[in-house]
KOLMI-632183 format. One line per 5 residues: number of its first residue (from 1); their letters; for each residue x, y, z of C-alpha. Coordinates in Angstrom, 3 decimals, padded with zeros to 6 digits. Layout:
<nodes>
NUM	A	X/Y/Z | ...;
</nodes>
This chain:
<nodes>
1	MFNGF	-004.136/-036.077/-045.240 | -001.035/-038.274/-045.073 | -000.774/-041.129/-042.551 | -003.666/-039.554/-040.665 | -002.009/-036.160/-040.228;
6	IRVAA	-003.629/-032.845/-041.143 | -001.797/-029.520/-041.064 | -003.691/-026.761/-039.268 | -002.970/-023.121/-038.524 | -004.171/-020.387/-036.212;
11	ATPKI	-003.535/-017.113/-038.036 | -003.689/-013.691/-036.376 | -003.425/-010.853/-038.903 | -002.448/-007.310/-038.001 | -005.748/-005.547/-038.593;
16	RVADP	-007.239/-002.088/-038.685 | -010.314/-001.396/-036.600 | -013.408/-000.844/-038.810 | -011.538/-001.402/-042.103 | -012.981/-004.675/-043.504;
21	AYNAE	-011.367/-004.363/-046.939 | -007.889/-004.004/-045.449 | -008.518/-006.806/-042.983 | -009.710/-009.114/-045.767 | -006.446/-008.426/-047.607;
26	QVIRL	-004.482/-009.521/-044.525 | -006.607/-012.644/-044.160 | -006.104/-013.541/-047.832 | -002.351/-012.949/-047.541 | -002.144/-015.409/-044.653;
31	MKEGE	-004.309/-017.891/-046.560 | -001.806/-017.846/-049.422 | 001.105/-018.253/-047.016 | -000.685/-021.185/-045.448 | -001.213/-022.770/-048.864;
36	KLQVK	002.565/-022.785/-049.408 | 002.968/-024.546/-046.054 | 000.339/-027.182/-046.986 | -002.093/-025.962/-044.341 | -005.515/-027.583/-044.785;
41	LMVFP	-007.428/-025.926/-041.947 | -006.910/-022.267/-041.059 | -008.598/-020.366/-038.247 | -008.774/-016.587/-037.827 | -009.769/-014.534/-034.764;
46	ELCLT	-013.209/-013.474/-033.623 | -014.682/-010.577/-035.655 | -011.330/-010.161/-037.397 | -012.861/-008.797/-040.629 | -013.994/-005.714/-038.706;
51	GYTCQ	-011.999/-005.874/-035.508 | -013.452/-007.010/-032.183 | -013.161/-003.520/-030.655 | -015.509/-001.637/-032.982 | -017.988/-001.093/-030.124;
56	DLFLQ	-021.049/000.936/-031.255 | -019.753/001.025/-034.823 | -021.282/-002.459/-035.049 | -024.635/-000.651/-035.204 | -023.626/001.189/-038.395;
61	FPLIR	-024.865/-000.008/-041.788 | -021.554/000.775/-043.564 | -019.543/-001.533/-041.284 | -022.003/-004.442/-041.498 | -022.248/-004.236/-045.284;
66	RAKEA	-018.521/-003.817/-045.841 | -017.867/-006.803/-043.573 | -020.024/-008.921/-045.866 | -018.133/-007.596/-048.907 | -014.871/-008.485/-047.174;
71	LAAVI	-016.162/-012.012/-046.613 | -017.048/-012.227/-050.305 | -013.418/-011.382/-051.127 | -012.214/-014.144/-048.793 | -014.649/-016.602/-050.399;
76	EASKD	-013.398/-015.688/-053.869 | -009.757/-016.110/-052.750 | -010.561/-019.514/-051.271 | -010.919/-020.879/-054.807 | -007.138/-020.714/-055.134;
81	VDMLI	-006.243/-022.403/-051.844 | -006.955/-025.986/-050.821 | -008.170/-025.531/-047.265 | -011.094/-025.035/-044.912 | -011.167/-021.534/-043.396;
86	FVGLP	-012.963/-020.095/-040.379 | -013.074/-016.305/-040.150 | -014.930/-014.053/-037.701 | -017.332/-011.251/-038.677 | -020.632/-009.625/-037.669;
91	WERNN	-023.506/-011.298/-039.528 | -027.020/-009.938/-039.867 | -030.100/-012.144/-040.235 | -033.752/-011.275/-039.663 | -032.982/-007.817/-038.296;
96	KLYNA	-030.572/-009.161/-035.689 | -026.790/-009.013/-035.561 | -024.698/-012.021/-034.578 | -021.076/-012.456/-033.586 | -020.281/-015.247/-036.022;
101	AAAVS	-017.653/-017.380/-037.710 | -017.952/-018.109/-041.413 | -016.809/-021.494/-042.704 | -015.356/-021.135/-046.194 | -013.806/-023.594/-048.656;
106	GGRLL	-013.339/-023.929/-052.404 | -015.070/-020.658/-053.245 | -018.142/-021.536/-051.161 | -019.614/-020.214/-047.951 | -020.344/-023.497/-046.165;
111	GIIPK	-022.098/-022.100/-043.135 | -022.349/-019.450/-040.440 | -021.725/-020.394/-036.796 | -023.080/-017.816/-034.319 | -021.613/-017.300/-030.864;
116	KHLPN	-023.895/-018.821/-028.220 | -022.638/-017.245/-025.012 | -022.188/-013.486/-025.071 | -020.163/-012.040/-022.178 | -021.674/-008.934/-020.669;
121	YSEFY	-019.548/-008.481/-017.579 | -016.376/-006.572/-016.631 | -014.874/-005.175/-019.850 | -017.272/-007.027/-022.166 | -020.516/-005.541/-023.552;
126	EMRHF	-021.389/-007.921/-026.386 | -025.128/-008.043/-025.674 | -025.274/-004.339/-026.480 | -024.630/-005.220/-030.123 | -025.238/-008.939/-030.703;
131	CPGDD	-027.866/-011.633/-030.163 | -026.982/-015.087/-028.834 | -026.911/-017.736/-031.529 | -029.350/-020.630/-031.761 | -028.502/-024.320/-031.699;
136	ECVYA	-030.827/-025.173/-034.534 | -029.290/-024.996/-037.968 | -031.556/-023.051/-040.335 | -031.063/-022.455/-044.079 | -031.915/-019.037/-045.480;
141	WDEGS	-031.330/-017.399/-048.850 | -028.305/-015.136/-048.949 | -028.190/-012.654/-051.804 | -024.443/-012.091/-051.516 | -023.690/-015.793/-051.928;
146	NDYIA	-026.673/-016.373/-054.217 | -027.316/-019.558/-052.287 | -029.062/-020.986/-049.250 | -026.702/-020.643/-046.292 | -026.908/-022.726/-043.122;
151	MGSRM	-026.663/-020.864/-039.819 | -026.559/-022.411/-036.347 | -024.129/-023.632/-033.740 | -024.907/-027.342/-034.227 | -023.029/-027.818/-037.455;
156	VFRCE	-020.079/-030.071/-038.356 | -017.970/-029.822/-041.501 | -016.714/-033.173/-042.766 | -014.100/-033.643/-045.472 | -015.483/-036.013/-048.089;
161	EFPLL	-012.030/-037.331/-049.076 | -010.787/-037.740/-045.479 | -013.813/-038.466/-043.247 | -011.725/-038.447/-040.058 | -011.432/-034.682/-040.560;
166	CVAAE	-014.683/-033.478/-039.027 | -014.589/-029.879/-037.809 | -016.880/-027.797/-035.608 | -016.541/-024.276/-034.232 | -017.180/-022.300/-031.085;
171	ICEDL	-016.360/-018.675/-030.419 | -014.296/-017.312/-027.524 | -016.583/-017.217/-024.456 | -018.259/-020.426/-025.609 | -015.204/-022.261/-024.279;
176	WVPCP	-015.275/-020.559/-020.863 | -018.813/-021.516/-019.850 | -019.732/-024.584/-017.721 | -021.049/-026.569/-020.689 | -019.214/-025.442/-023.858;
181	PSISH	-020.746/-026.175/-027.278 | -017.601/-028.158/-028.084 | -018.855/-030.957/-025.813 | -021.854/-031.526/-028.076 | -019.684/-030.982/-031.151;
186	AMAGA	-017.308/-033.770/-030.161 | -020.115/-036.153/-029.274 | -021.615/-035.415/-032.700 | -018.406/-036.659/-034.305 | -016.180/-033.573/-034.547;
191	TVIVN	-012.519/-034.572/-034.245 | -011.276/-030.983/-034.486 | -012.703/-027.980/-032.656 | -011.798/-024.474/-033.796 | -012.214/-021.359/-031.720;
196	CSASN	-012.254/-017.862/-033.195 | -011.440/-015.754/-030.157 | -010.807/-012.209/-028.962 | -009.565/-012.615/-025.416 | -007.738/-009.606/-024.034;
201	ETTGK	-004.601/-009.804/-021.921 | -004.508/-009.471/-018.147 | -001.844/-010.750/-015.808 | -001.781/-014.545/-015.709 | -004.616/-014.974/-018.189;
206	DSYRH	-002.344/-016.633/-020.760 | -001.682/-019.594/-018.435 | -005.385/-019.999/-017.756 | -006.159/-019.968/-021.493 | -003.442/-022.547/-022.130;
211	ELVCG	-004.821/-024.922/-019.490 | -008.387/-024.358/-020.685 | -007.611/-025.233/-024.305 | -005.385/-028.224/-023.500 | -007.849/-029.514/-020.917;
216	QSARL	-010.768/-029.321/-023.327 | -008.813/-031.182/-026.010 | -008.037/-033.916/-023.457 | -011.604/-034.195/-022.195 | -013.041/-034.396/-025.715;
221	LCGYV	-010.240/-036.484/-027.272 | -009.964/-033.928/-030.048 | -007.695/-031.477/-031.764 | -008.312/-027.902/-030.677 | -007.229/-024.868/-032.734;
226	YCNAG	-007.534/-021.665/-030.736 | -006.926/-018.394/-032.592 | -006.875/-015.139/-030.640 | -007.094/-011.492/-031.686 | -003.900/-009.505/-031.549;
231	EGEST	-002.169/-006.430/-032.892 | -004.337/-003.793/-034.543 | -007.270/-004.031/-032.146 | -008.072/-000.799/-030.333 | -006.024/-000.237/-027.179;
236	QDLVF	-008.473/002.323/-025.801 | -008.989/000.154/-022.713 | -007.681/-003.300/-023.615 | -004.667/-005.018/-025.172 | -004.926/-008.228/-027.204;
241	GGQNI	-001.874/-010.480/-027.341 | -002.659/-012.895/-030.154 | -002.030/-016.028/-028.090 | -002.664/-018.922/-030.465 | -002.751/-022.513/-029.206;
246	IAENG	-002.987/-025.818/-031.052 | -003.622/-028.784/-028.760 | -004.310/-032.480/-029.240 | -005.740/-034.721/-026.539 | -004.233/-032.655/-023.740;
251	TCLAE	-000.883/-032.000/-025.391 | 000.052/-028.537/-026.638 | 001.535/-029.022/-030.103 | 002.216/-025.360/-030.796 | 001.726/-022.023/-029.074;
256	SERFV	002.578/-018.576/-030.352 | 004.437/-015.881/-028.523 | 002.109/-013.169/-027.330 | 002.115/-009.672/-028.815 | 003.342/-011.002/-032.171;
261	HGMTV	001.030/-011.343/-035.170 | 001.359/-014.164/-037.653 | 000.648/-017.857/-038.059 | 000.976/-020.808/-035.684 | 001.141/-024.150/-037.489;
266	ADLDL	001.041/-027.770/-036.322 | 000.038/-031.210/-037.587 | -002.862/-032.982/-035.892 | -002.903/-036.783/-035.850 | -006.522/-037.668/-036.602;
271	ERLDS	-005.847/-041.408/-036.510 | -004.523/-041.037/-032.988 | -007.729/-039.301/-031.939 | -009.800/-041.921/-033.736 | -007.875/-044.669/-031.924;
276	ERRRM	-008.430/-043.043/-028.541 | -012.165/-042.681/-029.102 | -012.427/-046.314/-030.206 | -010.434/-047.508/-027.209 | -012.343/-045.492/-024.618;
281	NTFPS	-015.791/-047.062/-024.706 | -017.046/-044.360/-022.325 | -016.706/-041.822/-025.146 | -020.141/-041.915/-026.806 | -020.737/-042.508/-030.468;
286	PSQAA	-022.894/-039.896/-032.242 | -025.917/-042.222/-032.002 | -025.320/-042.776/-028.273 | -024.882/-039.032/-027.815 | -028.227/-038.428/-029.518;
291	RMAVM	-029.923/-040.825/-027.086 | -028.166/-039.183/-024.143 | -029.476/-035.823/-025.324 | -033.089/-036.836/-024.739 | -034.206/-035.118/-021.554;
296	PGQAE	-036.236/-036.853/-018.812 | -039.924/-036.871/-019.677 | -039.207/-036.554/-023.386 | -038.332/-040.167/-024.097 | -041.887/-041.038/-025.077;
301	NGKGE	-042.086/-038.625/-027.968 | -038.399/-038.955/-028.904 | -037.717/-035.248/-028.593 | -034.313/-034.133/-027.386 | -031.639/-031.642/-028.252;
306	TAYEE	-031.361/-030.182/-031.734 | -029.836/-032.516/-034.302 | -026.584/-031.651/-036.054 | -026.256/-030.577/-039.654 | -023.329/-032.186/-041.503;
311	VLFHL	-021.818/-030.104/-044.297 | -019.358/-031.722/-046.711 | -016.307/-030.027/-048.170 | -013.427/-031.185/-050.352 | -009.640/-031.299/-050.046;
316	RSFSL	-007.026/-032.617/-052.434 | -004.597/-035.304/-051.328 | -001.143/-034.267/-050.130 | 001.981/-035.617/-048.446 | 004.132/-034.303/-045.620;
321	EHLKR	007.865/-034.974/-045.684 | 008.431/-033.397/-042.278 | 005.874/-033.063/-039.513 | 005.244/-029.857/-037.628 | 004.830/-031.670/-034.325;
326	PVDKA	007.282/-033.389/-032.011 | 007.920/-037.103/-032.583 | 009.583/-038.327/-029.417 | 012.011/-041.172/-030.010 | 011.529/-042.274/-026.387;
331	PFVPD	007.740/-042.093/-025.892 | 007.922/-043.864/-022.524 | 010.394/-041.335/-021.097 | 009.508/-037.662/-020.442 | 011.822/-035.134/-022.101;
336	DAGQR	011.691/-032.655/-019.242 | 014.182/-033.534/-016.491 | 011.816/-032.495/-013.712 | 008.947/-034.528/-015.132 | 011.312/-037.456/-015.655;
341	RKRCE	012.374/-037.445/-012.000 | 008.743/-037.236/-010.915 | 007.791/-040.118/-013.225 | 010.657/-042.286/-011.966 | 009.674/-041.749/-008.325;
346	EILSI	006.062/-042.536/-009.158 | 006.905/-045.751/-011.010 | 009.222/-047.009/-008.279 | 006.428/-046.379/-005.779 | 003.867/-048.249/-007.911;
351	QAMGL	006.218/-051.215/-008.273 | 007.054/-051.260/-004.561 | 003.424/-050.929/-003.478 | 002.428/-053.785/-005.766 | 005.038/-056.060/-004.199;
356	KKRLE	004.220/-054.817/-000.698 | 000.579/-055.840/-001.088 | 001.524/-059.276/-002.411 | 003.948/-059.890/000.471 | 001.354/-058.744/003.018;
361	HTGCC	-001.406/-060.864/001.511 | 000.685/-064.043/001.454 | 002.286/-063.386/004.833 | 005.652/-063.744/003.143 | 008.676/-062.122/004.822;
366	HAVIG	011.396/-063.342/002.443 | 012.154/-062.480/-001.161 | 014.481/-064.335/-003.537 | 016.094/-062.530/-006.469 | 018.471/-063.862/-009.088;
371	LSGGL	021.007/-061.047/-009.185 | 023.056/-060.999/-012.385 | 024.602/-057.536/-012.263 | 022.427/-056.471/-015.197 | 019.865/-053.676/-015.392;
376	DSTLA	016.663/-055.632/-014.892 | 017.694/-057.598/-011.803 | 019.199/-054.397/-010.390 | 015.854/-052.607/-010.695 | 014.020/-055.592/-009.205;
381	LLVTV	016.345/-055.497/-006.169 | 015.870/-051.749/-005.679 | 012.083/-052.146/-005.824 | 012.192/-055.034/-003.366 | 014.282/-052.951/-000.959;
386	RAFDR	011.622/-050.227/-001.085 | 008.837/-052.719/-000.427 | 010.690/-054.262/002.520 | 011.406/-050.831/003.996 | 007.715/-049.913/003.760;
391	LGIDR	006.807/-053.158/005.524 | 009.501/-052.709/008.144 | 011.090/-056.072/007.252 | 014.836/-056.530/007.710 | 016.649/-056.269/004.375;
396	KQIHC	018.637/-059.364/005.366 | 015.526/-061.306/004.435 | 016.051/-060.341/000.801 | 017.982/-063.306/-000.573 | 020.145/-062.306/-003.522;
401	VTMPC	021.407/-065.336/-005.402 | 024.194/-065.001/-007.936 | 024.543/-068.050/-010.172 | 027.696/-067.856/-012.311 | 027.930/-070.110/-015.346;
406	FGTTD	029.614/-070.285/-018.741 | 028.905/-066.698/-019.819 | 029.332/-064.827/-016.539 | 031.929/-062.055/-016.648 | 033.856/-060.741/-013.690;
411	RTYQN	032.374/-057.265/-014.115 | 028.739/-058.312/-013.733 | 029.601/-060.813/-010.985 | 031.432/-058.197/-008.921 | 028.651/-055.647/-009.435;
416	ACAMA	026.012/-058.140/-008.290 | 027.968/-058.967/-005.143 | 028.736/-055.337/-004.328 | 025.115/-054.297/-004.885 | 023.732/-056.942/-002.530;
421	RQVGA	026.207/-055.923/000.167 | 025.466/-052.195/-000.241 | 021.702/-052.580/000.190 | 022.136/-054.909/003.157 | 020.628/-058.010/001.554;
426	KLTEI	021.807/-061.576/002.086 | 024.076/-062.778/-000.728 | 024.415/-066.413/-001.766 | 026.597/-067.711/-004.593 | 025.511/-070.906/-006.283;
431	SIRES	027.519/-071.916/-009.327 | 025.420/-073.801/-011.853 | 028.269/-074.901/-014.122 | 028.349/-078.438/-012.791 | 024.575/-078.960/-012.721;
436	VSLHF	024.129/-077.631/-016.261 | 027.034/-079.735/-017.523 | 025.444/-082.814/-015.937 | 022.145/-081.868/-017.546 | 023.853/-081.698/-020.933;
441	KDIGH	025.141/-085.210/-020.317 | 021.674/-086.427/-019.293 | 020.026/-085.162/-022.473 | 022.961/-085.961/-024.735 | 023.795/-082.371/-025.678;
446	NPEKH	027.286/-081.441/-026.872 | 028.455/-078.521/-024.632 | 030.500/-077.198/-027.551 | 027.298/-076.605/-029.481 | 026.254/-073.121/-028.376;
451	DVTYE	022.651/-073.241/-029.562 | 019.300/-072.431/-027.963 | 019.476/-075.596/-025.841 | 022.861/-074.504/-024.509 | 021.468/-071.092/-023.558;
456	NSQAR	018.043/-072.056/-022.244 | 019.350/-074.873/-020.090 | 021.204/-072.261/-018.050 | 018.167/-069.996/-017.767 | 015.919/-072.832/-016.614;
461	ERTQV	018.485/-074.116/-014.148 | 018.697/-070.665/-012.595 | 014.917/-070.512/-012.247 | 014.848/-073.945/-010.632 | 017.495/-072.862/-008.122;
466	LMDVA	015.564/-069.703/-007.256 | 012.286/-071.571/-006.814 | 013.926/-074.176/-004.584 | 015.687/-071.532/-002.475 | 012.327/-069.780/-002.100;
471	NQVNG	010.867/-073.046/-000.793 | 013.719/-073.345/001.686 | 013.184/-069.894/003.181 | 009.408/-069.777/002.658 | 009.971/-066.852/000.317;
476	MVIGT	008.787/-065.405/-002.967 | 010.767/-065.349/-006.217 | 010.783/-061.808/-007.594 | 010.697/-061.648/-011.392 | 013.181/-059.407/-013.149;
481	GDMSE	012.079/-059.471/-016.818 | 010.914/-056.166/-018.321 | 008.099/-055.292/-020.717 | 010.348/-054.906/-023.771 | 011.658/-058.444/-023.348;
486	LALGW	008.108/-059.732/-022.954 | 006.993/-057.931/-026.120 | 009.794/-059.577/-028.096 | 009.479/-062.907/-026.327 | 013.137/-062.513/-025.335;
491	ATYNG	012.727/-064.768/-022.324 | 013.249/-068.476/-021.772 | 009.876/-070.169/-021.392 | 009.653/-071.506/-017.846 | 013.050/-069.966/-017.215;
496	DHMSM	013.486/-066.261/-016.538 | 009.961/-066.029/-017.958 | 008.613/-067.384/-014.654 | 008.439/-065.933/-011.117 | 005.991/-065.405/-008.287;
501	YGVNA	005.618/-061.651/-008.863 | 007.136/-059.740/-011.791 | 007.850/-056.224/-010.545 | 009.281/-055.056/-013.901 | 006.522/-056.481/-016.124;
506	GVPKT	005.117/-053.017/-016.915 | 008.440/-051.214/-017.408 | 010.021/-050.947/-020.903 | 013.794/-051.270/-021.240 | 014.353/-047.599/-022.115;
511	LVRHL	012.636/-046.648/-018.864 | 014.512/-049.238/-016.782 | 017.718/-047.318/-017.456 | 016.217/-044.056/-016.220 | 014.799/-045.669/-013.087;
516	VRYYA	018.195/-047.078/-012.130 | 019.836/-043.739/-012.998 | 017.303/-041.901/-010.831 | 018.007/-044.234/-007.919 | 021.745/-043.686/-008.347;
521	DTCKE	021.296/-039.918/-008.428 | 019.072/-039.773/-005.349 | 020.416/-042.483/-003.045 | 022.565/-041.392/-000.106 | 024.960/-044.345/-000.297;
526	EKLAG	027.878/-043.213/-002.459 | 029.251/-046.733/-002.973 | 025.858/-048.047/-004.078 | 025.516/-045.154/-006.526 | 028.917/-046.057/-007.989;
531	VLLDV	027.853/-049.672/-008.541 | 024.582/-048.593/-010.164 | 026.408/-046.286/-012.548 | 028.693/-049.125/-013.617 | 025.658/-051.376/-014.181;
536	LDTPV	024.223/-048.651/-016.415 | 027.475/-048.639/-018.393 | 027.414/-052.419/-018.931 | 026.098/-053.784/-022.268 | 022.715/-055.507/-022.042;
541	SPELL	023.330/-059.275/-022.188 | 021.865/-062.557/-020.908 | 025.487/-063.777/-020.521 | 024.704/-067.283/-021.706 | 027.629/-067.634/-024.127;
546	PPEEG	031.293/-067.780/-023.025 | 032.986/-064.353/-022.792 | 035.757/-063.278/-025.139 | 038.913/-062.204/-023.331 | 036.897/-061.760/-020.146;
551	KISQK	034.349/-059.418/-021.773 | 030.699/-059.915/-022.694 | 030.446/-061.610/-026.088 | 026.670/-061.852/-026.341 | 024.995/-058.459/-026.680;
556	TEDLV	021.203/-058.585/-026.769 | 020.743/-055.585/-029.048 | 023.019/-057.137/-031.682 | 020.648/-060.092/-031.789 | 017.128/-058.675/-031.502;
561	GPYEL	017.780/-055.031/-032.329 | 018.098/-051.737/-030.452 | 015.675/-051.504/-027.550 | 015.070/-047.822/-028.237 | 013.603/-048.816/-031.613;
566	HDFFL	011.594/-051.698/-030.197 | 010.154/-049.566/-027.406 | 009.165/-046.973/-030.007 | 007.425/-049.667/-032.077 | 005.778/-051.172/-028.988;
571	YYILR	004.308/-047.850/-027.878 | 002.642/-046.984/-031.179 | 001.480/-050.533/-031.937 | -000.262/-051.082/-028.616 | -001.201/-047.552/-027.626;
576	FGYMP	-002.759/-046.476/-030.919 | -002.907/-049.537/-033.193 | -001.197/-047.700/-036.064 | -000.492/-049.252/-039.439 | 003.077/-050.599/-039.715;
581	SKIFY	003.728/-048.094/-042.516 | 002.783/-045.204/-040.236 | 005.011/-046.476/-037.433 | 007.855/-046.751/-039.935 | 007.209/-043.180/-041.104;
586	LACLA	007.263/-041.864/-037.534 | 010.364/-043.867/-036.626 | 012.232/-042.483/-039.638 | 011.423/-038.966/-038.445 | 012.259/-039.652/-034.787;
591	FEGEY	015.570/-041.426/-035.470 | 016.694/-039.387/-038.467 | 020.490/-039.285/-038.508 | 020.774/-042.221/-036.090 | 019.396/-045.169/-038.070;
596	DKEVI	019.028/-045.625/-041.815 | 015.560/-046.375/-043.127 | 016.681/-049.879/-044.111 | 017.812/-050.581/-040.549 | 014.541/-049.306/-039.070;
601	LKWLK	012.509/-051.439/-041.489 | 014.617/-054.514/-040.689 | 014.023/-054.266/-036.946 | 010.356/-053.334/-037.387 | 009.859/-056.590/-039.291;
606	VFYRR	011.696/-058.436/-036.519 | 009.451/-056.829/-033.909 | 006.218/-057.821/-035.647 | 007.429/-061.365/-036.250 | 008.480/-061.890/-032.649;
611	FFTQQ	005.478/-060.027/-031.218 | 003.026/-062.342/-032.969 | 004.893/-065.632/-032.553 | 005.755/-065.135/-028.866 | 002.302/-064.295/-027.511;
616	FKRSC	002.090/-067.753/-025.893 | 004.702/-066.590/-023.381 | 002.676/-063.526/-022.478 | -000.531/-065.548/-022.180 | 000.774/-067.153/-018.970;
621	LPDGP	002.659/-064.287/-017.377 | 003.002/-064.091/-013.599 | 001.257/-061.217/-011.841 | 002.940/-057.827/-011.980 | 001.928/-054.161/-011.717;
626	KVGSV	000.926/-051.959/-014.636 | 002.798/-048.648/-014.411 | 002.005/-046.815/-017.674 | -000.530/-046.526/-020.485 | 000.880/-049.596/-022.272;
631	ALSPR	000.926/-053.046/-020.678 | 001.094/-056.672/-021.825 | -000.778/-058.558/-019.122 | -003.188/-061.165/-020.542 | -005.503/-060.308/-017.648;
636	GDLRM	-005.410/-056.585/-018.355 | -004.502/-054.595/-021.439 | -003.575/-057.225/-024.044 | -006.164/-059.922/-024.769 | -004.420/-061.394/-027.797;
641	PSDAC	-004.733/-064.912/-029.252 | -001.487/-066.874/-029.137 | -001.956/-068.130/-032.694 | -003.070/-064.961/-034.522 | -001.980/-064.569/-038.152;
646	QRIWE	000.321/-061.625/-038.872 | -000.211/-061.611/-042.633 | -001.977/-058.252/-042.997 | 000.719/-056.501/-040.970 | 003.447/-058.156/-043.037;
651	EDLEK	001.765/-057.122/-046.287 | 001.825/-053.486/-045.212 | 005.507/-053.815/-044.310 | 006.369/-055.461/-047.616 | 005.006/-052.442/-049.489;
656	LGK	007.600/-050.300/-047.722 | 010.458/-052.324/-049.132 | 009.360/-051.744/-052.729;
</nodes>
C-alpha cells in the first residue's frame, strides 16, 4: 500500500456452467493478470467456480466435489500472486450446502463466508438448494485444506502489514435487504466491503445497482468492490451482464461496460476513508458498535450480537507510479458542466441567503462595498444584489465605493464603475492618494519605498473609508476576501481582512471564477455580462504598487503562487488531513505536464508556512457563510491555535527534496 492507496479489481471470467476445472483456470488466469497490474484485492462473482445457473445440478455430488477441487487449484495458484482473493462456490458443511465466498491468500484458505439472505422470489430459487448462512464464525476441520477453516458471515480479514486494509464480504442479495451485513462489517472495522454477485439483467436494473453500491459505500464510509456474473452463465431464462462497480464513499471510481467479461481495476484511498471515519464522530468505533449491538433486556448479562472473528493475512509492500482513479486538479469545482452550473447557483443562493438574514436581523437597508474591478469584489456585489432583490430593497441602497490610489489601473477602474452602473447600485469615487500620502508623512515613511507599509497603508485606508461611509448611511460593510486568501493570510490585518459580513469567506479562488462566469452566462443584461467577462480576463492583483505603462505590475500569483495549486493543497490538508508527502504525490499526478515537481514542492512549502503563521488572522474573522465541505471559520470547521508549530509538517516536506 503506497500513500494509503490499495489497488483492487472486480474480475468476471467467461465461464462454463458446471465445469469447475475450466472455471478455475479462468479465475487463475485473471489472478495472474491482476498480479502484473499490482492488484492486491481481487473479487470474483457469486458461485463462479460452478456457475450461478447450475440449478438442480447443485444437488449432485460430482459438482460439489469438483468445485472444492477447483478451489484447491485457486488456493495453490495464490502462492504465486501477492493478493487477497474472494471467489464464489457452493460449500458443504454438516450435510448442508451453502452459497459461499472463499477468502484466499498466500496459498491459504482464510475463511468461508456464507450468504445470509437467499432470494426465493421471481426468477430466484436459491432456498431450493442452499441454506442461509449463520452470523457466528465456527472453525471446523477441512480435509481438503488439512486445516481448521473458519466459516461465518461475521468475519473480517485484516492485512498485518497495512492494518487500514480490513476487508469483509457479503454476497449479492445481502446488499439488497433492509439491513445488509455490510453495516455490521463496517462497524466492526472493515474499510473495504466486497460483494460476490450474480445479478441478472432487466431493463433499468443497472442504474439501480449503481446507486445501491455507491450509496452503501457513502453510508458506511468504505470502499465497495462489487463483482457480478457475466458471460458463460446459462441463458435459459436469464442474461447476466457482468456489471462490475468499484465505489469509495459515494463516488464511483470504476464501472465496467455490461455484457463484456474481464477485469475492472481502481485504487482505493484507505487513508481518506480512515480520515472520514475519524472526522465523523457519529460513525461508531468497533467497541461502540459492540455496545450498540446489545439488545434491550440483554444489558445485564452482556449478551448481544455475535462477535467478529479477525483473520490476518499478509501482503508485500509496493509502489504505484500512476493511480487508477481520477485526481481532480480542481477539487472544489465539479468537472461536469451541468453539475457545475447547479453548484454555482446553489452557492450564490447560500451566500445571498446568509447576507439576507444578517440584513433582516440588524434592520439594515444599506450595504457598502469596496469595488475594485477585481474578481472578489465583483462576486461580493453580485451576491449583495441577490440579497437585496430577495428583500425587495432598492439596489440604489447598495453603495459601491471605488477608491483609486497608486496602483489602480484604468481597466479595473472602468470595470468597477461600469459594473456598479449596470446593476443599478449607487457609485461613489473617493480617491485615497492624498490621505495615504499624508499618512506616510505622519509616520515618516518614504513613499518611494514600496514595502509592506506602503501596501498595507492603502488597504487599511480603504477599510477605514468603507467603515465610515457605512456609519454615514447606517449600512453594513460587505467583505470581499475569499477563502484562498484567508488560508494564505493574503489579507491586510484590519484592512481588507475586516468587514461586517464576509460573503466570500467560504469560497476558494478557483470557484470564485466559476461563480462570476456563471453569472455572466446566465444574466440577461448583455452589457453587464461583457463587464464580467473582462473582469475574468484581468490578472488577479491587489493593485497596491504603481502600474507599468498603465498595466498591472503586481500579480498575486507571481508572489504567493498559483491559486489552483493552493486550492488543491487547501482541500486535501483540511478535508482529509493528509501527510504533506501524499499531497505532493497527488499534486504531481493532477498537474502533470503543467507544473514541474520542483515548482509544486516550492509552493507547497509556501502554503504550509503561510497557513501556520497566518492563523491569527483567521482567529478573528468576521461572520460569513460556509458553502462547501471545507471552511476556515474559527467558530466552525477550523479550531486551530494561532501559535502552533509546523515542524513535523516541514520535516515531511524536507524528505521530498532529498
